[in-house]
N, C-alpha and C positions, 0 to 999 in steps of 0.2 A: 565703401560702406554700400552695403545691401541694401537694395528697396526690397521689403515683405509688406506685405495687407496685415493691417492691422486685426487682431482679433475680436469680432463683438460680441460672441458668446462664448461661454466657460467651458471649459474642456471636458471633455468626456470621461469618467471616471473609467479606472481599469475594469475588466470583470471581476467579480465574487472569486474568491480564492474555493478551493471542494471543501466541503461539509460547511461551509459558513450560510446560515440560516438567511433567506433573501426576506423582506420585510412585506408581508401582507398587504394588498390593496383593502380598500375601505368597502363593505359588502353594498349593494346594489341599497337603496333607500325605497320601502316599496308603500302603500298605502297602508297596509296593515302594521309597519313598523310604526307609524307616525301614533305619536298621540290625538288621543279623540277629539275633533274638531280642527284638526293643519288636515285634513283633506283637500281633493279638489274644489274650488270654487265655483258654485253654480250659480247663475244669472240668480235675481229678487225673481218676483212673481209681478212686481209691479211694473219694474223694468220692460218684461215681458210684453207686460198686455198693453204699455203705454206704447212698444215699439210696435204692435199690431194693430194698432189705434190709429197710429199717422200711417202706417202704412199704406194700411184700408182707404183709410179716409184719402191719401194722395190719389191711388186709383180710381179710386169714382168719382173725383172731382175733373183729373186726366180723360177716364170714360165718358164722363157727362157733356166737357167739352168737346172732346172726339165726334161727339153724336151732334150735338148741338150744331156747330163749326159749317157743315156744306149746305147746311137750308140755313142760314144766315144770311140777308143782303148784302150788310154791312160787311161781314169777315170774307164771305164766299166771293159773293159777285164785284166787289169792287177793290179785290185785293191786290195790291200795288206788284206784286213778279204776276198775276194772268192779266195786269193792264200791260207790263213791258212784253211780256212774251203771249202775243196771243195764238199760237199753237196750243198753247198751255191751260190758255184759256178755252177755247174747242173744246180740249178734251174733259176741262174739270167740270163744266157747264153740264156734259152726261148723265143724266139721272142715276144709271150702273157705277159711274167711278164715286158718287155721293155717296151711292148702297153701301156699296166697298168700305168705304172711309167710315159710316157710319155703324158698319157693323164692326169695327175692331176697336169704335169707343164703346159697342155693346160685349164682344168680347174682352176688355175690361172691366168691365161692370162687372160682369157672370166671377172673373177670376177673383174679384174681391169679394163677391158675396159666398164663394164658395169657401174662399182661404177662413174667413170669419167664421164660418160652419164648420168646417174642421177642424179649428184650431178649439170651439165653444165642444164638439165629440170628445174633443182630445186631453 
């Protein structure tokens, strides 16, 4: 009894005879060959505006929170992270560090406003 592997794919057909006509591959489909209305789909204008509104709203919220957080007594001075690590608390109490963090919040606000103006002009 001979042990041969089972064929999992169909056998390859023999090469065509000389003079035989090979079948043509279908032509590539382009936008010009499609009937009107079947071109690439565009995102609706209302959905683009809703996405822009939500993105700007989120950036403004984060920017305001990051601007305000270093100057808040409850959030910054009584932060459990700073209480647990006193060295970090010393660094966080410097005005320059608070200013840098507030500056990042202002940068976030500026990016949000710039995006609104850029999309309004375009």
